[in-house]
Each structure stands twice: as C-alpha cells, then as structure tokens.
C-alpha positions as CSV (number, residue, x, y, z in Angstrom):
1,M,12.1,111.1,-27.1
2,T,13.6,107.6,-26.7
3,T,17.3,107.3,-28.1
4,Q,18.9,104.2,-29.3
5,N,20.7,103.4,-26.6
6,D,17.1,103.7,-24.5
7,S,15.6,101.6,-27.3
8,L,18.5,99.0,-26.3
9,L,18.1,98.7,-22.7
10,S,14.3,98.7,-22.8
11,Q,14.9,95.1,-24.9
12,A,17.7,94.2,-22.9
13,Y,15.4,93.8,-19.6
14,S,12.1,93.3,-21.0
15,S,10.4,91.2,-19.6
16,T,8.3,89.5,-22.7
17,L,12.1,89.3,-24.8
18,F,13.5,87.8,-21.2
19,A,10.3,84.9,-21.8
20,E,10.6,84.4,-25.7
21,A,14.6,83.9,-25.2
22,T,14.3,81.1,-22.6
23,T,11.7,79.5,-24.5
24,T,14.3,78.9,-27.3
25,W,17.0,78.2,-24.5
26,Q,14.6,75.2,-23.5
27,S,14.9,74.1,-26.6
28,L,17.4,74.4,-27.7
29,L,19.3,72.7,-24.7
30,T,16.8,70.7,-24.3
31,A,17.4,69.2,-27.9
32,H,21.3,69.6,-27.3
33,M,20.9,67.2,-23.9
34,Q,18.5,64.7,-26.3
35,R,21.7,64.4,-28.9
36,M,24.1,63.8,-26.0
37,A,22.1,61.2,-24.5
38,N,21.7,59.2,-28.0
39,A,26.3,60.1,-28.7
40,E,24.6,62.2,-31.6
41,S,28.0,64.0,-31.8
42,A,31.9,64.7,-31.1
43,V,32.6,64.7,-27.6
44,L,34.9,67.3,-28.0
45,N,34.4,69.9,-31.0
46,W,37.7,70.7,-31.4
47,T,38.9,73.8,-33.0
48,D,42.1,75.3,-33.5
49,P,42.4,77.6,-30.8
50,Q,43.7,81.1,-32.4
51,E,40.8,79.9,-35.0
52,A,38.6,78.9,-32.6
53,I,39.3,83.1,-30.4
54,R,39.7,84.7,-34.6
55,E,35.7,83.8,-34.9
56,A,34.9,84.5,-31.2
57,F,35.9,88.1,-31.8
58,D,34.7,88.6,-35.1
59,W,31.5,87.3,-33.5
60,M,31.9,90.1,-30.8
61,Q,32.8,92.7,-34.1
62,N,30.2,92.2,-36.2
63,A,27.3,92.5,-33.6
64,D,26.5,96.1,-34.3
65,T,25.8,95.1,-38.1
66,E,23.7,92.5,-36.9
67,Q,21.1,94.4,-35.7
68,S,18.7,94.4,-38.2
69,S,17.0,90.9,-37.2
70,P,15.2,90.3,-34.8
71,V,17.0,90.3,-31.4
72,V,15.6,86.3,-30.6
73,D,17.4,85.0,-33.4
74,R,20.7,86.4,-32.5
75,I,20.0,85.0,-29.6
76,S,19.2,82.1,-31.0
77,A,22.1,81.8,-33.3
78,I,24.2,82.9,-30.1
79,L,22.9,80.2,-28.3
80,N,23.9,77.3,-31.3
81,K,27.6,78.6,-31.8
82,M,28.2,77.9,-27.9
83,L,26.4,74.4,-27.8
84,Q,28.2,73.6,-31.0
85,S,31.7,74.8,-30.0
86,G,32.0,73.7,-26.5
87,Q,33.3,70.1,-24.4
88,N,30.2,68.1,-24.4
89,L,30.5,66.6,-20.7
90,H,27.5,65.0,-21.2
91,H,28.4,62.6,-24.2
92,P,28.4,59.2,-23.0
93,H,32.2,58.9,-24.0
94,Y,33.1,62.1,-22.0
95,I,35.7,60.1,-19.5
96,G,38.1,62.7,-19.2
97,H,39.2,65.4,-16.4
98,Q,37.4,65.3,-13.1
99,V,34.6,67.7,-13.9
100,P,31.7,65.8,-14.0
101,A,28.1,65.7,-16.6
102,S,26.6,67.7,-13.6
103,V,23.4,66.8,-13.2
104,P,21.3,69.2,-15.7
105,I,19.1,69.9,-12.9
106,A,21.3,71.6,-11.0
107,G,21.6,74.1,-13.3
108,L,18.7,75.1,-13.5
109,F,18.7,76.4,-10.1
110,D,22.1,77.7,-10.2
111,A,21.1,79.9,-13.2
112,V,18.5,81.3,-10.9
113,N,21.4,83.0,-9.4
114,S,22.8,84.2,-12.7
115,I,19.3,85.8,-13.3
116,T,18.4,87.6,-10.0
117,N,22.2,88.3,-9.3
118,Q,22.5,87.1,-5.6
119,P,26.2,88.5,-4.3
120,M,27.3,87.8,-1.0
121,A,29.5,89.5,1.2
122,V,26.6,90.4,4.1
123,Y,22.9,88.6,4.5
124,E,21.3,91.9,3.5
125,M,22.9,91.4,0.0
126,G,21.8,87.8,-0.2
127,P,19.9,86.3,2.2
128,W,18.5,83.8,1.3
129,A,21.7,82.7,-0.7
130,T,23.4,82.8,2.9
131,A,20.9,80.6,4.6
132,V,21.2,78.0,1.7
133,E,25.2,78.3,2.1
134,H,25.2,78.0,6.0
135,A,22.6,75.0,5.2
136,I,25.0,73.3,3.1
137,V,27.6,73.9,5.2
138,K,25.6,72.3,8.4
139,S,25.1,69.3,6.6
140,L,28.3,68.6,5.1
141,C,29.9,68.9,8.4
142,L,27.5,66.3,9.6
143,K,27.9,64.0,6.6
144,V,31.8,64.3,8.1
145,G,30.7,63.4,11.3
146,W,31.2,66.1,13.4
147,N,28.1,66.7,15.5
148,E,25.9,69.8,15.6
149,N,27.5,71.4,18.3
150,Q,31.1,71.1,15.6
151,G,32.6,72.5,12.8
152,T,31.5,75.6,10.4
153,G,33.4,76.7,7.1
154,L,32.0,78.2,3.5
155,L,31.7,77.6,0.1
156,T,34.1,78.8,-2.8
157,H,34.6,79.0,-6.0
158,G,36.8,75.6,-6.7
159,G,39.1,74.0,-4.8
160,S,42.7,76.1,-5.5
161,L,40.7,78.9,-3.8
162,A,39.4,76.3,-1.1
163,N,42.5,74.9,0.0
164,L,44.2,78.3,-0.1
165,T,41.3,79.6,2.4
166,A,42.2,76.9,4.7
167,L,45.6,76.9,4.2
168,L,45.7,80.4,5.3
169,T,43.6,79.9,8.3
170,A,46.2,76.8,9.5
171,R,49.0,79.7,8.9
172,N,47.5,82.1,11.2
173,V,46.3,79.4,13.7
174,A,50.1,77.6,13.8
175,L,51.8,81.4,13.3
176,P,49.4,84.0,15.0
177,D,51.7,86.9,14.2
178,S,51.8,86.1,10.4
179,W,49.0,87.9,9.2
180,E,50.3,91.3,10.4
181,N,53.8,90.9,10.8
182,G,55.1,88.3,7.8
183,V,56.1,84.7,7.5
184,P,59.0,83.9,9.6
185,S,61.8,82.6,7.5
186,N,61.4,78.5,9.3
187,A,57.4,78.2,8.5
188,V,57.0,75.0,7.1
189,L,54.6,73.2,4.9
190,I,53.9,69.3,4.7
191,S,52.5,67.7,2.1
192,H,51.5,65.1,-0.2
193,T,53.9,64.0,-2.8
194,D,51.0,63.8,-5.3
195,A,49.5,67.3,-4.0
196,H,47.7,69.1,-6.4
197,Y,49.5,71.9,-7.8
198,C,47.4,74.3,-5.6
199,V,49.1,73.2,-2.7
200,T,52.6,74.4,-3.6
201,R,51.0,77.6,-5.5
202,A,49.3,78.2,-2.0
203,A,52.2,78.2,-0.3
204,G,53.7,80.6,-2.5
205,I,51.1,83.1,-2.0
206,L,50.9,82.7,1.6
207,G,54.7,84.0,2.4
208,L,56.3,80.6,2.3
209,G,57.6,80.1,-0.7
210,A,57.3,76.8,-2.9
211,R,60.9,75.7,-1.4
212,Q,59.4,75.8,2.0
213,V,57.4,72.9,1.4
214,F,58.4,69.5,2.0
215,K,57.0,65.9,0.5
216,T,56.2,63.0,2.3
217,P,57.3,59.7,1.4
218,S,55.0,58.0,0.0
219,D,54.0,53.7,0.4
220,S,53.8,51.1,-3.1
221,K,50.0,52.3,-3.2
222,R,51.1,56.2,-3.2
223,H,49.8,57.0,0.3
224,I,51.0,59.3,2.7
225,D,53.9,56.7,4.9
226,S,52.6,57.8,8.0
227,V,56.1,56.1,9.7
228,Q,57.9,58.5,7.5
229,L,55.9,61.2,8.1
230,D,56.9,61.4,12.2
231,H,60.4,60.9,11.1
232,L,59.7,63.8,8.5
233,I,57.9,66.0,11.7
234,Q,60.4,64.7,14.4
235,K,63.7,66.4,12.2
236,L,62.0,69.7,11.0
237,L,61.2,70.7,14.4
238,S,64.0,69.4,15.8
239,E,65.6,71.6,13.3
240,G,63.7,74.3,14.7
241,R,61.0,74.5,11.7
242,Q,57.7,76.1,12.3
243,I,54.7,73.6,10.4
244,I,51.9,75.3,9.5
245,A,50.1,71.9,8.5
246,V,49.9,68.5,6.8
247,S,48.5,68.7,3.9
248,S,47.0,65.4,3.1
249,C,44.6,63.9,0.1
250,A,41.3,61.9,-0.4
251,C,42.1,61.2,-3.0
252,A,44.8,62.5,-4.6
253,T,44.4,63.7,-8.2
254,P,47.1,61.5,-10.5
255,T,45.8,58.1,-9.7
256,G,42.5,58.6,-6.9
257,A,45.1,57.5,-3.8
258,F,43.2,58.0,-0.7
259,D,45.4,58.1,2.5
260,D,45.1,56.4,5.8
261,L,43.7,59.3,8.0
262,N,44.0,57.8,11.0
263,S,47.0,57.1,10.8
264,L,47.9,60.6,9.6
265,A,45.7,62.5,12.8
266,D,47.2,59.9,15.0
267,V,51.0,61.6,13.7
268,C,49.5,65.3,13.3
269,E,47.8,64.9,17.0
270,K,51.1,63.3,18.6
271,H,53.2,66.7,17.4
272,G,50.4,69.0,17.9
273,V,50.6,69.9,14.1
274,W,48.0,70.7,11.7
275,L,45.8,68.1,9.5
276,H,44.1,69.3,6.1
277,V,42.2,66.7,4.1
278,D,42.5,68.0,0.4
279,A,38.7,65.9,-0.2
280,A,38.6,67.9,-3.2
281,H,37.4,65.3,-5.4
282,G,37.2,62.1,-2.8
283,G,34.8,64.2,-0.2
284,G,31.6,62.8,-2.1
285,L,32.0,59.4,-1.1
286,L,31.2,60.3,2.1
287,M,27.5,60.9,0.6
288,S,27.8,57.0,-0.3
289,G,27.1,54.1,2.3
290,Q,29.7,52.2,0.1
291,H,32.3,53.5,0.0
292,R,32.7,56.5,3.1
293,D,34.7,54.2,4.7
294,K,37.9,55.3,2.1
295,L,37.7,58.4,4.2
296,A,37.9,56.7,7.5
297,G,38.8,59.2,10.0
298,I,38.9,62.6,8.0
299,E,36.4,63.4,11.1
300,R,40.1,63.4,13.2
301,A,41.1,66.5,10.1
302,D,41.3,70.0,11.5
303,S,40.5,71.2,7.7
304,I,38.9,69.8,4.9
305,V,38.1,70.8,0.9
306,W,35.4,69.5,-0.7
307,D,34.3,69.8,-3.9
308,A,30.7,69.2,-4.8
309,H,31.4,70.7,-8.5
310,K,33.0,67.0,-8.7
311,M,31.5,63.7,-7.0
312,M,28.2,65.4,-6.0
313,F,27.6,65.9,-9.6
314,V,26.8,69.9,-9.6
315,P,27.8,72.6,-12.0
316,A,31.2,74.3,-11.3
317,L,32.4,75.6,-9.4
318,C,31.2,74.7,-5.4
319,A,33.6,73.8,-3.1
320,A,33.4,73.9,0.3
321,V,35.8,74.4,3.2
322,L,34.9,73.0,6.1
323,Y,37.1,73.3,10.0
324,K,36.1,71.2,13.0
325,N,37.0,73.8,15.6
326,R,34.4,76.8,15.2
327,S,36.5,79.2,16.8
328,H,38.7,79.2,13.4
329,R,36.3,80.7,11.5
330,F,37.5,83.7,11.8
331,E,41.2,83.4,11.6
332,T,41.6,83.3,8.1
333,F,41.6,87.4,7.9
334,Q,42.1,90.0,10.4
335,Q,40.6,93.0,9.1
336,N,37.5,95.7,9.1
337,A,35.4,97.0,6.2
338,P,33.2,98.8,7.7
339,Y,31.1,99.7,4.9
340,L,30.2,96.2,4.8
341,F,29.6,95.2,8.6
342,D,27.1,97.2,10.7
343,P,28.9,97.7,14.2
344,S,24.7,98.4,15.3
345,A,24.5,94.4,14.6
346,P,27.5,92.9,16.0
347,G,25.7,89.6,16.1
348,M,25.3,89.5,12.0
349,A,29.1,89.0,11.8
350,D,28.5,85.6,12.3
351,V,26.2,85.4,9.3
352,D,27.9,87.4,6.9
353,M,30.1,85.6,4.8
354,G,32.6,88.0,4.1
355,M,34.7,88.2,6.9
356,R,35.5,83.9,6.2
357,T,36.1,84.6,2.7
358,I,38.6,86.4,0.1
359,E,35.6,87.5,-2.1
360,C,34.1,90.1,-1.6
361,T,31.1,90.0,-4.3
362,K,30.7,86.1,-4.0
363,R,28.5,84.4,-6.6
364,A,25.8,82.3,-4.6
365,V,27.6,79.2,-5.7
366,G,25.1,76.7,-3.5
367,F,21.8,76.9,-5.0
368,G,22.8,74.0,-7.7
369,L,23.8,72.0,-4.1
370,W,20.7,73.0,-2.3
371,G,18.2,72.4,-5.3
372,L,19.1,69.0,-6.4
373,W,19.8,67.9,-2.8
374,C,16.2,69.2,-2.0
375,A,14.7,67.9,-5.1
376,F,15.7,64.0,-5.0
377,G,17.1,64.1,-1.8
378,E,20.8,62.7,-0.4
379,Q,20.3,59.2,-1.9
380,I,20.6,61.0,-5.2
381,F,24.1,61.7,-4.4
382,A,24.7,58.0,-3.1
383,Q,23.6,57.0,-6.5
384,L,26.1,59.0,-8.5
385,V,29.0,57.6,-6.5
386,D,28.0,54.1,-6.7
387,R,26.9,54.2,-10.2
388,T,30.7,55.5,-11.2
389,M,32.7,53.6,-9.0
390,S,30.7,50.6,-10.5
391,L,32.0,51.6,-13.7
392,T,35.2,52.1,-13.0
393,R,35.7,48.6,-11.5
394,A,34.2,46.9,-14.7
395,F,36.3,49.4,-16.7
396,V,39.9,48.0,-14.4
397,E,38.4,44.2,-15.5
398,M,38.4,45.0,-19.1
399,L,42.6,46.4,-18.9
400,D,42.9,43.4,-17.1
401,A,42.0,40.9,-19.4
402,A,43.1,42.6,-22.4
403,D,46.7,41.3,-23.4
404,D,47.4,44.8,-24.9
405,F,46.4,47.2,-21.9
406,E,48.5,47.4,-18.6
407,K,47.3,49.8,-15.6
408,L,50.1,51.5,-13.6
409,H,48.2,51.5,-10.5
410,E,45.3,49.7,-8.8
411,P,41.8,52.3,-9.0
412,E,41.0,53.1,-4.8
413,C,38.5,56.0,-6.5
414,N,37.0,56.6,-10.3
415,I,40.5,57.4,-11.7
416,V,42.3,54.7,-13.8
417,V,46.1,54.9,-15.1
418,F,46.9,52.4,-18.0
419,R,48.9,52.2,-20.9
420,Y,48.2,50.8,-24.2
421,R,51.1,48.1,-25.2
422,P,50.3,46.6,-28.7
423,T,52.4,44.3,-30.0
424,F,54.3,46.3,-32.2
425,M,55.3,48.6,-29.4
426,Q,56.7,45.8,-27.5
427,N,60.5,46.4,-28.0
428,A,60.2,50.4,-28.0
429,S,62.0,52.5,-25.6
430,S,61.2,54.4,-23.1
431,E,61.0,57.8,-25.0
432,E,59.5,56.2,-27.7
433,M,56.8,54.5,-25.7
434,N,56.2,58.0,-24.3
435,R,55.7,59.8,-27.6
436,F,53.1,57.2,-28.7
437,Q,51.1,57.7,-25.6
438,R,50.7,60.6,-26.1
439,D,50.3,60.8,-30.1
440,L,47.1,58.6,-29.1
441,R,45.5,60.7,-26.9
442,T,45.8,63.7,-29.7
443,N,45.0,61.8,-31.9
444,L,41.7,60.0,-30.0
445,I,40.5,63.2,-28.8
446,R,40.8,65.2,-31.9
447,S,38.7,62.1,-33.7
448,G,35.7,63.2,-31.7
449,S,35.1,59.6,-30.8
450,F,36.2,60.1,-26.9
451,Y,37.9,62.5,-24.6
452,I,40.4,60.8,-22.0
453,V,43.3,62.9,-20.7
454,Q,47.0,61.9,-20.1
455,T,49.6,62.0,-17.2
456,T,52.7,61.3,-16.2
457,L,53.4,58.8,-13.4
458,D,56.6,57.8,-12.6
459,G,58.3,59.1,-15.1
460,M,56.0,57.1,-17.8
461,A,53.7,58.9,-20.1
462,A,50.0,57.6,-19.5
463,L,46.5,57.3,-20.3
464,R,44.0,58.5,-17.8
465,A,40.2,58.0,-18.2
466,C,38.6,59.3,-14.9
467,L,34.8,58.0,-15.0
468,M,32.5,61.3,-14.2
469,N,29.5,60.3,-16.5
470,P,27.2,58.1,-14.8
471,M,25.6,58.1,-18.6
472,T,28.5,56.0,-19.6
473,T,27.7,52.0,-19.9
474,T,29.7,48.9,-20.6
475,D,29.7,49.2,-24.0
476,D,31.1,52.6,-24.6
477,L,33.8,51.3,-22.1
478,A,34.7,48.8,-24.1
479,E,34.1,51.1,-27.4
480,L,36.8,53.0,-25.9
481,L,39.3,50.4,-26.1
482,T,38.7,49.4,-29.6
483,A,39.2,53.5,-30.3
484,I,42.3,53.5,-28.8
485,R,43.2,50.5,-30.9
486,Q,42.5,51.8,-34.0
487,V,43.6,54.9,-33.3
488,A,46.9,53.7,-32.3
489,A,47.7,52.5,-35.9
490,P,48.9,55.6,-37.5
491,C,51.3,56.2,-34.3
492,E,53.1,53.0,-35.3
493,I,56.7,53.1,-35.4
494,V,58.4,52.3,-38.2
C-alpha cells in the first residue's frame, strides 16, 4: 500500500522528474541570463523587506494547497519567483559590492555538489572534492610564489571565516598553551586601520577582545606606514605584550589600497612577528601578469586569505587560507574526533580536511573554481582581472573629466570612492552633503537603473563603485554618471 508520504518521496527522488525539472531550470536560467546581457530588467528588484518576508512565508504556508497542480509547474513557478525577486549581479549596471557577476559555467560545476552532496571532513565522504581542494590549494600556493615543498592550506566559506581560521593558527603558534589554558591578558593583535570588520570580530572570538586590536597608523595613500608599524611593535613589546600577528591588506575594503608587503615583511621578520595578509579581494590579481606586482612580497607572509568568489569570479563562497610553513597546517586545532579519524590509517590525517577547518560537514566549495580552471585554463582569470581593472581606469578618467564629480582617492584596484557635487550643493554644510550622497544612492538603487553602494571615508559620506562585472562597458559607466545627475535633482536642498 502506497501512502501519500511515500508518493511524495517517490516524486522527490524520481530521476524522471529530475530530468523534467532540470530542463525547466535550464530554460529559465538561460532566458534570465539573456535578459541580463541585454539589460532588459531592473538591476535590483526592490521590495520592502517586510513585504518580501511575508510573501516568502506565504509561499511556504500555501505549499500544501497547491499540490493539485503538476509538480513541474510548481517548480517552474518557484524558480520564476526566485529569478524575478533577486539582485541581478549579471546586469551590466551592477557596479556595487565586492561580489562578482560570476562566470555562469562555474555555477554548473558548483551545482554538482549541491545535487550529489559531497561533505568534506574525511576523504572517504568526499574523495574527489578533497582531491580538488588539495589541487586548488597547491595551485594557489604556486601563484603566491611558494615552491611545491612550501605552502599548504584549505578552502572555506568566505573571507571572514578564512581570516578567523588564519588568525587562530597565528594565535596558537604565538601562544602554544592558549588552546588548553586560554589567552593571557597581554596578548594583542595589530591590524590595518581599514581592515575588514571580521578582523576585530575574530579578535573577540579568539579571546583577545576588540580592545586588544591596535590599529596601525596609515600613510597618505591609506597603506600601513611601515616606520610607524616598527615603532608600534617596539612599544608593545617593551610593555610586555605578546603580539599574535600583524594583519595587513591586499587590498583594503574601503578603497582598494594595497599595503607595501615587502616593507611590512621586513618589520615583522625583524621582530619575529607573524605577518598575515588579507588578500580576500586582491588575491586574484596574482593571476594577472599586468597587475600581480601590486602584491609584491606576498610570498613572505606567514598566512594569506584569498577569496576566489571575488576577483576569480566564481560563485560564493570559495575562500582559501594559505600557510607558508607546512607544519602550521595542524596548529589551528588540537583535539580528537575518533568517530571521524581512523587511527588505523594515520597517513590519511594529511589528506582529510576536517582537522584544519572549523567546519566538519563542509560543502565542497572548490568545484566551481576547479571546473572553471580546467575548462578555460588559468588565462580566464587573467582576462577577468585585466578587463575589470581596465574598466576601473576608464571610470576614473570619466570622473576626472567631470566638473561635478570628485574622487576621494587614487584607486589601486577596482574600487572607486567618489562624490557627486552639483552646483546647487556647493555651499552645503558637511551634514547636508553627507545626507545628499546617501539619499542620492538610495534613490538610484531603488529606481532599478543602477546598483552602487555607499561608504564613509574620513567622515565623508560617499558613493562607492566596485567594477565586478566584465559585462559592464564604458557606455554603461557614462550612463551611470548621467543617471546620478538625473536622480540627484529630487535631492536638491531648498
């Protein structure tokens, strides 16, 4: 006798239904990508958040009453709703956060894991996923400049978790007893003034506390001042502080500034301090012959974070934690899990990823990157970087040529912070100008014409564009300036 539940199970696991559903999926996604390429829709499908939550909730609550319709039709409706209600990163007018218009083909490889479900703590549960991760880590280490006998690491879910993992390793190396006995009160971390907030968050999680993060003085280009860093380290050491690491940026989130890594390495080596490089965003430039020199000296770092879901244009999330010293791969954690790790096969400890990462049941995050690399070769990454960097330079030239725009820094990567300063705002106060920039941006993105973000730089509210879409053209960038001018009119202060 077949029950209703059995009937649902047989449908859910039916290869015939899967074939029908994937045909529908392919058709809808292809049409969506074509619309994005032709800029035939809004960039951001803006809906009031509470209304969107209510609608998503209603879809779930009404699911049982919709069972009379064919399941393929329901799947089609669900997919349509998802595609019509999201942020369209592949639209050429998406020039917003540090999240790219990912290469669509990479999503196909990434989807294999979503369907086959290859968890990664031990090799036998995700054998090819584990092999792929080791291959990616080895390839990225070579790109850093380490030889085959140097370097190791892991992949994880995003730069925040990657920075936490790397700094946990640095803590355990600097304070060998901290895993068992806790962190002494004199332990400190030094970070870039513009470090991503996850670095301070990591300090809280690691038991240091946010107040024990000392921000380094910066130079006029918002780089760590190596002379001042040297003085800060000497001062902290003279006070009896134990320094976990110096966390530098390549590049920093606010403006895309790259630290002079060679000068920082000189200082850290002088004092025997761990040098960590947060290259979550800028690491991808190592793939480009034109731009890798911005990371000169990165091979001298003790640990590196490199997000492939930024400037390598693969689906989120796929972040690498890389260590120069292979012996550090087991310093992160100091505990046993006998139900996972087989004492009869001790050699597998160097293959299994579970002892290196916070996650146990970890998604196979490397499939998209590995598949894209294998399908197109590493030159695809160089072309993606070079294309977006070229677009950035073109945008900067447009801003320089426009009397009513001003850039607030000299861009070093594909991040540009700027302000719109029309004639009617020339005599505005600082507060009025800040409010004007924020209102302008809100009106722009809710119009659906473009998507950029906002930031605050040295107390000034500003507009921030990140060129993360290789489908964007210089014509689109010229249209952005025109759209800003048009949207700004209702923001005029009377």
